[in-house]
C-alpha positions as CSV (number, residue, x, y, z in Angstrom):
1,X,22.8,18.2,-19.5
2,X,25.2,18.7,-16.7
3,X,25.5,22.2,-15.2
4,X,28.9,23.2,-14.0
5,X,29.6,24.8,-10.6
6,X,30.5,28.1,-12.3
7,X,27.2,28.2,-14.0
8,X,25.4,27.7,-10.6
9,X,27.4,30.5,-9.0
10,X,26.6,32.8,-11.9
11,X,22.8,32.0,-11.6
12,X,22.9,32.6,-7.8
13,X,24.8,35.9,-8.3
14,X,22.4,37.1,-10.9
15,X,19.3,36.2,-8.8
16,X,20.9,38.0,-5.8
17,X,21.6,41.1,-7.8
18,X,18.0,41.2,-9.2
19,X,16.5,40.6,-5.8
20,X,18.7,43.3,-4.3
21,X,17.7,45.8,-7.0
22,X,14.0,45.0,-6.6
23,X,14.3,45.4,-2.8
24,X,16.1,48.7,-3.1
25,X,13.6,50.1,-5.6
26,X,10.6,48.9,-3.7
27,X,11.9,49.4,-0.2
28,X,12.9,53.0,-0.9
29,X,9.6,53.8,-2.7
30,X,7.8,56.5,-0.7
31,X,6.0,58.0,-3.7
32,X,2.3,59.0,-3.5
33,X,1.4,55.8,-5.4
34,X,3.1,53.6,-2.8
35,X,1.9,55.5,0.2
36,X,-1.7,56.4,-0.7
37,X,-4.4,54.0,0.3
38,X,-6.4,52.8,3.3
39,X,-4.7,51.8,6.5
40,X,-6.1,50.2,9.6
41,X,-5.0,49.9,13.2
42,X,-6.6,47.8,15.9
43,X,-5.4,48.1,19.5
44,X,-6.5,48.7,23.1
45,X,-10.2,48.6,22.1
46,X,-9.7,51.2,19.3
47,X,-10.2,50.6,15.6
48,X,-8.7,53.3,13.4
49,X,-9.1,53.7,9.7
50,X,-6.8,56.1,7.9
51,X,-7.2,57.0,4.2
52,X,-4.3,58.8,2.5
53,X,-5.2,60.4,-0.9
54,X,-2.9,61.5,-3.7
55,X,-3.7,65.2,-3.1
56,X,-2.0,64.8,0.3
57,X,-5.3,64.8,2.3
58,X,-6.3,62.3,4.9
59,X,-9.5,61.0,6.4
60,X,-9.4,59.3,9.8
61,X,-12.1,57.5,11.7
62,X,-11.4,56.4,15.3
63,X,-13.9,54.0,16.7
64,X,-13.1,53.9,20.4
65,X,-15.0,52.8,23.5
66,X,-18.4,54.6,23.4
67,X,-17.7,57.0,20.5
68,X,-16.7,57.3,16.9
69,X,-14.7,60.4,15.9
70,X,-13.7,61.6,12.5
71,X,-11.0,64.0,11.2
72,X,-9.7,65.3,8.0
73,X,-6.4,67.1,7.3
74,X,-3.2,66.9,5.4
75,X,-0.1,64.7,5.3
76,X,3.4,65.0,3.9
77,X,6.4,62.7,3.4
78,X,9.9,63.9,3.9
79,X,13.4,62.4,3.8
80,X,13.7,58.7,4.0
81,X,10.1,57.8,4.6
82,X,9.2,60.2,7.4
83,X,5.5,61.2,7.5
84,X,3.8,64.0,9.3
85,X,0.1,64.8,9.7
86,X,-1.6,68.1,10.3
87,X,-2.9,69.0,13.7
88,X,-6.4,67.6,12.9
89,X,-5.1,64.1,13.3
90,X,-6.8,62.3,16.1
91,X,-4.3,60.9,18.7
92,X,-4.4,57.1,19.1
93,X,-3.4,55.1,22.2
94,X,0.3,54.8,22.6
95,X,1.2,57.6,20.2
96,X,3.5,60.5,21.0
97,X,2.8,63.9,19.4
98,X,5.4,66.4,18.4
99,X,5.8,69.5,20.6
100,X,3.8,71.4,17.9
101,X,0.9,68.9,18.4
102,X,1.4,67.0,15.1
103,X,1.3,63.3,14.6
104,X,4.4,61.9,12.9
105,X,6.0,58.6,12.1
106,X,7.9,56.4,9.8
107,X,6.8,54.6,6.6
108,X,8.0,51.1,6.0
109,X,7.7,49.5,2.6
110,X,8.6,45.8,2.5
111,X,8.2,44.6,-1.1
112,X,4.9,46.6,-1.5
113,X,3.6,45.8,2.0
114,X,3.4,49.3,3.5
115,X,3.0,50.2,7.1
116,X,3.2,53.5,9.1
117,X,4.5,53.4,12.6
118,X,3.6,56.5,14.6
119,X,6.0,57.9,17.2
120,X,7.6,56.5,19.3
121,X,9.3,54.5,16.5
122,X,9.6,51.5,16.5
123,X,7.3,50.8,19.4
124,X,4.4,53.2,18.5
125,X,1.1,52.3,17.0
126,X,1.4,50.7,13.6
127,X,-1.1,51.2,10.7
128,X,-1.1,48.5,8.1
129,X,-2.1,49.3,4.5
130,X,-4.9,47.2,3.0
131,X,-3.5,45.3,0.1
132,X,-6.8,45.0,-1.7
133,X,-9.8,47.4,-1.8
């Protein structure tokens, strides 16, 4: 069976629309279900684990040279993927804090692969969400 040029154009257009809708839905998904999970950051001799829970609490472990520190606090998402942490958040290398002493950053969701970049965005420390537990 021979497929016409018009049929190929229709198939390509349909696939483009479906892919675009999926990207828009997933890329703009900053719900608790998408954001909650375990994140890791490895840089400058530090290993940081960050757990975000659905009740908007976090647990953080910073394993740096000579010491392991832990913190617990709260987090919130606002606007188009902005995230802020309470003042208990442990500062990591390369991070800028707000004038009020809070850690903040930007969530990126690329087809379900979620990361959090702390200020200064886009060059700040980047946490990557573990895909599997």
